[in-house]
C-alpha positions in Angstrom: -3.3 7.9 14.3 -3.1 11.2 16.3 0.4 10.4 17.5 1.8 10.0 14.1 3.3 13.4 13.6 5.5 15.0 16.0 5.5 18.5 17.6 1.7 18.8 17.1 -0.3 21.2 19.8 -1.7 20.2 22.9 -4.7 19.8 21.1 -3.6 18.0 18.1 -2.5 15.1 20.7 -5.6 15.0 22.9 -8.0 15.5 19.7 -9.5 12.6 18.2 -9.0 14.3 15.1 -5.6 13.8 13.6 -3.5 16.7 12.9 -4.8 17.4 9.2 -2.3 20.4 8.4 0.9 18.5 9.4 0.0 15.3 7.9 -0.7 17.3 4.6 2.7 18.5 4.9 4.4 15.1 5.5 2.4 13.7 2.4 4.0 16.7 0.3 7.4 16.3 1.6 7.5 12.5 0.7 6.2 12.9 -2.8 8.8 15.6 -3.7 11.1 13.1 -2.5 9.4 10.6 -4.9 9.5 13.3 -8.0 13.1 14.0 -7.7 14.4 10.2 -6.6 12.1 7.9 -8.9 13.8 7.0 -12.2 10.6 8.8 -14.1 11.8 12.2 -11.9 14.6 14.6 -12.0 17.4 11.8 -13.1 15.1 10.2 -16.0 15.9 12.7 -18.9 19.7 12.9 -18.0 20.0 8.7 -17.6 18.2 8.3 -20.6 20.3 10.7 -22.8 23.4 9.3 -21.1 22.1 5.9 -22.4 21.5 7.3 -25.9 25.1 8.5 -26.0 26.5 5.0 -25.6 24.5 4.2 -28.9 21.5 2.3 -27.3 18.4 1.7 -29.2 14.9 3.4 -28.1 13.8 -0.2 -27.1 16.7 -0.9 -25.1 16.3 2.5 -23.3 12.7 2.0 -22.7 13.4 -1.5 -21.4 16.0 -0.3 -19.2 13.8 1.9 -17.4 10.8 -0.4 -17.1 13.2 -2.9 -15.6 14.5 -0.2 -13.0 11.0 0.7 -12.0 10.3 -3.2 -11.1 10.5 -2.4 -7.7 7.2 -0.3 -7.9 5.5 -3.9 -8.7 6.6 -5.0 -5.1 4.3 -2.3 -3.6 1.7 -5.1 -2.2 4.7 -6.7 -0.1 5.7 -3.3 1.4 1.9 -2.7 2.1 2.1 -5.9 4.0 5.0 -5.2 5.9 3.9 -1.8 7.1 0.4 -3.1 8.1 1.5 -6.0 9.8 5.1 -6.0 10.5 6.5 -3.3 12.6 9.9 -2.6 11.8 12.0 -1.8 15.3 8.3 -1.4 17.1 6.8 0.9 14.3 4.7 0.6 11.5 5.4 3.8 9.6 8.3 5.7 10.9 10.8 3.0 10.5 9.7 2.3 7.1 10.1 5.6 5.9 13.6 6.4 7.4 15.0 2.9 6.0 13.2 3.7 2.4 14.8 7.4 2.3 18.3 6.0 3.7 18.4 3.2 1.1 17.5 5.7 -1.9 20.1 8.4 -0.7 22.8 5.7 -0.3 22.1 4.0 -3.8 21.8 7.4 -5.6 24.8 8.9 -4.0 26.8 6.0 -5.0 25.5 6.2 -8.6 26.7 10.0 -8.5 30.2 9.0 -7.3 30.7 6.2 -9.5 31.7 5.5 -13.2 29.3 6.7 -15.8 30.4 4.8 -18.8 28.8 2.2 -20.8 31.0 -0.3 -19.1 29.4 0.4 -16.0 26.0 -0.1 -17.3 25.0 -3.0 -15.1 26.3 -1.3 -11.7 24.1 2.0 -12.8 21.4 -0.3 -13.4 22.0 -2.0 -9.9 21.9 1.3 -7.8 19.0 2.7 -9.4 17.1 -0.2 -9.0 18.0 0.0 -5.2 17.2 3.7 -5.3 13.4 2.6 -6.7 12.9 0.0 -4.2 13.3 3.0 -1.5 11.1 5.1 -3.4 8.6 2.6 -3.9 8.8 1.9 -0.2 8.3 5.3 0.8 5.3 5.7 -1.5 3.4 2.7 -0.1 3.9 3.7 3.6 2.7 7.4 2.9 -0.2 6.1 1.1 -1.2 3.7 3.7 -1.3 6.7 6.1 -3.1 8.8 3.5 -6.0 6.0 3.2 -6.3 5.2 6.7 -6.5 9.1 7.8 -8.6 10.2 4.7 -11.1 7.5 4.0 -13.1 8.1 7.6 -12.9 12.1 7.2 -13.9 11.8 3.5 -10.6 13.7 2.6 -9.0 11.2 0.7 -9.2 13.4 -2.5 -8.2 16.8 -0.7 -5.1 14.6 0.3 -4.2 13.2 -3.1 -4.6 16.5 -4.4 -2.1 17.9 -2.1 0.4 14.8 -2.8 0.1 15.0 -6.4 0.0 19.0 -6.2 3.6 18.5 -4.6 4.8 15.9 -7.2 3.9 18.1 -10.0 5.5 21.3 -8.6 8.4 19.2 -7.8 8.2 18.1 -11.4 8.3 21.7 -12.7 11.8 22.1 -11.3 13.3 18.5 -12.0 12.4 19.0 -15.8 13.8 22.5 -16.5 17.0 21.5 -14.3 17.0 17.9 -16.0 16.8 19.2 -19.4 19.8 21.7 -18.7 22.0 19.1 -17.1 21.2 16.7 -20.2 22.6 19.2 -22.5 25.9 19.9 -20.6 26.1 15.9 -19.8 26.1 16.5 -16.2 24.5 13.4 -15.0 26.5 13.4 -11.9 24.9 16.4 -10.9 21.6 15.1 -11.2 22.2 11.9 -9.4 23.8 13.8 -6.4 21.0 16.4 -6.1 18.6 13.3 -6.0 20.7 11.7 -3.5 20.3 15.0 -1.4 16.6 15.1 -1.3 16.4 11.4 -0.2 18.8 12.2 2.6 16.7 15.3 3.5 13.7 13.0 3.3 15.3 10.6 5.8 16.1 13.1 8.5 12.4 14.5 8.3 11.1 11.1 9.1 13.2 10.8 11.6 12.7 13.9 13.3 8.9 14.7 12.7 7.0 11.3 12.8 6.2 9.8 15.9 4.0 6.7 16.6 3.3 4.4 19.6 5.2 1.3 19.7 3.6 -1.7 18.0 3.9 -5.5 19.2 7.0 -7.3 18.6 8.0 -8.4 15.0 6.8 -11.9 14.0 10.2 -13.0 13.8 11.0 -11.9 17.6 12.0 -15.2 19.5 10.1 -14.8 22.7 6.9 -14.3 20.9 6.8 -16.4 17.8 3.7 -18.4 18.2 1.3 -15.6 19.6 2.9 -13.0 16.7 2.6 -16.0 13.9 -1.4 -16.6 15.1 -1.9 -12.8 15.2 0.1 -12.4 11.7 -2.0 -15.4 10.1 -5.2 -13.6 11.4 -4.1 -10.3 9.8 -3.3 -12.3 6.2 -6.6 -13.8 6.8 -8.5 -10.4 7.2 -6.6 -8.7 4.4 -7.7 -11.8 2.1 -11.2 -11.4 2.9 -11.0 -7.7 2.4 -9.5 -8.1 -1.0 -12.6 -9.6 -2.2 -14.6 -6.0 -1.3 -16.8 -5.5 -4.4 -15.4 -3.2 -7.0 -11.7 -3.9 -6.3 -11.3 -6.2 -9.3 -12.9 -3.6 -11.5 -10.6 -0.9 -10.4 -7.8 -2.8 -10.6 -8.7 -3.8 -14.6 -9.6 0.0 -15.0 -5.9 1.0 -13.6 -4.0 -1.5 -15.8 -5.8 -0.5 -18.9 -5.7 3.4 -18.4 -1.9 3.0 -17.5 -1.1 0.6 -20.3 0.5 3.1 -22.9 3.7 2.5 -25.1 3.6 6.1 -25.7 6.1 6.8 -22.9 8.1 10.0 -21.8 11.4 8.3 -23.0 10.0 7.8 -26.4 9.0 11.1 -26.6 12.1 12.6 -25.4 13.9 10.6 -28.4 11.3 11.8 -30.8 11.7 14.9 -29.9 15.2 15.1 -29.9 16.1 13.1 -32.9 13.0 12.9 -35.6 12.1 16.8 -34.7 15.6 18.2 -34.1 14.8 19.8 -30.6 17.6 20.3 -28.0 17.3 18.4 -24.8 16.9 21.8 -23.2 13.8 22.3 -24.8 12.5 18.8 -24.2 13.0 19.7 -20.4 11.3 23.0 -20.9 8.2 21.3 -22.5 8.1 18.8 -19.5 8.1 22.1 -17.3 5.0 23.1 -19.2 3.5 19.8 -18.8 4.0 19.9 -14.9 2.9 23.5 -14.6 -0.5 22.3 -16.2 -0.7 19.1 -14.2 -0.4 21.3 -11.1 -3.1 23.4 -11.7 -5.2 20.5 -12.7 -4.3 18.6 -9.4 -4.9 21.6 -7.5 -8.2 22.4 -9.0 -9.5 18.7 -8.5 -9.0 19.2 -4.5 -11.8 22.0 -4.6 -14.5 19.9 -6.9 -13.8 16.2 -6.3 -16.7 15.7 -3.7 -19.3 17.9 -5.7 -18.6 16.2 -9.2 -21.4 13.6 -9.9 -19.9 9.9 -9.9 -20.7 9.3 -13.6 -18.7 12.4 -14.6 -15.9 11.3 -12.7 -15.8 7.9 -14.2 -16.4 9.1 -17.8 -14.4 12.0 -17.4 -11.4 10.2 -16.2 -11.3 8.1 -19.3 -12.1 10.8 -21.8 -9.0 12.9 -20.3 -6.9 10.1 -20.3 -7.2 9.6 -24.1 -7.1 13.1 -24.7 -4.1 13.5 -22.6 -2.3 11.0 -25.4 -3.9 12.1 -28.6 -3.1 15.8 -28.2 0.4 14.9 -29.2 -0.7 13.5 -32.7 -0.3 17.1 -34.5 2.9 18.0 -32.8 5.6 19.2 -35.4 7.5 22.2 -33.9 8.2 24.0 -30.8 4.8 25.9 -30.8 2.8 22.5 -31.0 5.2 20.8 -28.5 4.5 23.3 -25.9 0.7 23.4 -26.5 0.5 19.5 -26.5 2.5 19.3 -23.3 0.3 22.1 -21.4 -2.8 20.2 -22.8 -1.7 17.0 -21.7 -0.6 17.9 -18.4 -3.7 19.3 -17.3 -5.9 16.5 -18.7 -3.4 13.6 -17.5 -3.3 15.0 -14.0 -7.0 15.7 -13.6 -7.6 12.0 -14.9 -5.0 10.3 -12.5 -6.5 12.3 -9.6 -9.7 10.9 -10.4 -8.8 7.4 -10.7 -6.6 7.3 -7.4 -9.5 9.0 -5.5 -11.9 6.1 -6.7 -9.3 3.5 -5.9 -9.0 4.9 -2.4 -12.8 5.0 -1.6 -12.9 1.2 -2.6 -9.9 0.3 0.0 -10.9 -1.2 3.1 -9.5 0.6 5.8 -8.4 -2.3 7.9 -5.9 -3.5 5.1 -5.2 0.2 3.7 -1.5 0.0 3.0 -1.7 -3.4 1.3 -5.1 -2.8 -0.7 -4.2 0.6 -2.0 -0.7 -0.8 -2.9 -2.0 -3.9 -4.6 -4.0 -1.5 -6.7 -1.1 0.9 -7.4 1.1 -2.4 -8.4 -1.7 -2.9 -10.9 -1.4 0.3 -12.3 2.6 0.4 -12.2 2.5 -3.0 -14.0 0.4 -1.4 -16.8 2.7 1.5 -16.9 5.6 -0.6 -17.0 4.6 -3.0 -19.5 3.6 -0.1 -22.0 7.1 1.3 -21.1 8.9 -1.9 -21.9 7.0 -2.2 -25.3 7.0 1.1 -26.5 10.5 1.5 -27.5 10.3 -1.7 -29.9 7.0 -0.7 -31.1 8.1 2.7 -32.1 11.0 1.5 -33.9 9.1 -1.3 -35.9 6.5 1.0 -36.8 9.1 3.3 -38.3 10.3 0.4 -40.5 6.6 -0.2 -41.4 5.1 2.9 -42.0 8.2 4.3 -43.6 9.4 7.2 -41.2 9.4 8.3 -37.5 6.6 10.9 -37.6 3.8 8.4 -38.7 5.1 5.7 -36.1 5.1 8.3 -33.3 1.4 9.6 -34.4 0.5 5.6 -34.7 2.0 4.6 -31.2 0.2 7.7 -29.5 -3.2 6.4 -31.3 -2.6 2.9 -29.8 -1.7 4.4 -26.1 -5.4 6.0 -26.5 -7.0 3.2 -27.6 -6.1 1.0 -24.7 -7.1 3.8 -22.5 -10.7 4.0 -23.9 -10.8 0.3 -23.1 -11.7 1.4 -19.6 -15.4 2.2 -20.8 -15.7 -1.7 -20.7 -15.7 -1.6 -17.0 -17.6 1.6 -16.1 -20.8 -0.2 -15.4 -19.3 -2.7 -12.7 -17.1 0.0 -11.2 -20.2 2.7 -10.8 -22.1 -0.2 -9.0 -19.4 -0.9 -6.5 -18.9 2.9 -5.9 -22.3 3.6 -5.1 -22.5 0.9 -2.7 -19.5 2.3 -0.6 -20.1 4.6 2.0 
């Protein structure tokens, strides 16, 4: 792993310890890429406002975003590819370059193309392709994080830096996204995202270096030998996925992330039921990201000092609180308070669960195993997104208004998160047996 980042010093290249500082910078850069280019990043609010301007319902909008985010469910496939199938002779660099270039081209095409209701399928397709690129980049970076961080006991610190970067980028993206939504300047949002993806592509091409890997299993001259090697790798992966605790953490991640109360429902509720501007919604998102950044930074300092029981129970309690703190929201002041409280609680809880997942992953199949867990997490999240808009509208009809419907939806989301307590015993036992 010491060859992965270019321009290291002589000590970096000869030491058995990887160039941690340069890896931290690389992790941060690609998480900024994810924050800006993913459909829950900078472009989310402008695109949602655009769909609403076409007369789409809350259910249609949340389903659109859930389906656009479907590539995040393919993370295990991307993990297998980056672990076992070198692209152009490289396991990490090539995938990062392809991922960044894919997202840049798709977002650039969306910015240049038509943005009317008749182009809905085209816009969906381009955003779907951009999500493929963001997902592939995320898997590759996470594989590197687990490979380097687990042996050094630095998974918590690495993830603290990654998520601090994504939250910090979210601050700028939220404020900018709100203002672009107010001015109906969706093209600018898409163009900015395309530029960030292009910059990430250039950084990967210039600053990531690794030794060439054996030929791809598809190479004609080495098919038989490579097939045997690939089969052995798959057998190793299958065996490693039975590692104690992985099923428990998978269930934990699904329940924690299944929340019909999504950012898109919140955006619609704040602008229409509570009469707030798109700009103010963006500012609330920025407050959320500021608080999330503080929570992420703090976790890096105490992650290895906190007792395991505190981490497990704390992640659930904070996840529940991160939802239900929106129940009393009525005006702008309460919206700002709820955004800050939710950002701090949710970021801390997210870092805890991701750190625990990383601790349980087998290093030999780091990319695929961690990606599988993250796909389960994304499945829970996307399922909640898919159902949330429809539930919000149905609750309005049954409860007689948007405000009681919103509060009920928030409480339902908190209830699913609380279900994680059913898995704490098994998960704790597995973590205590992990070196």
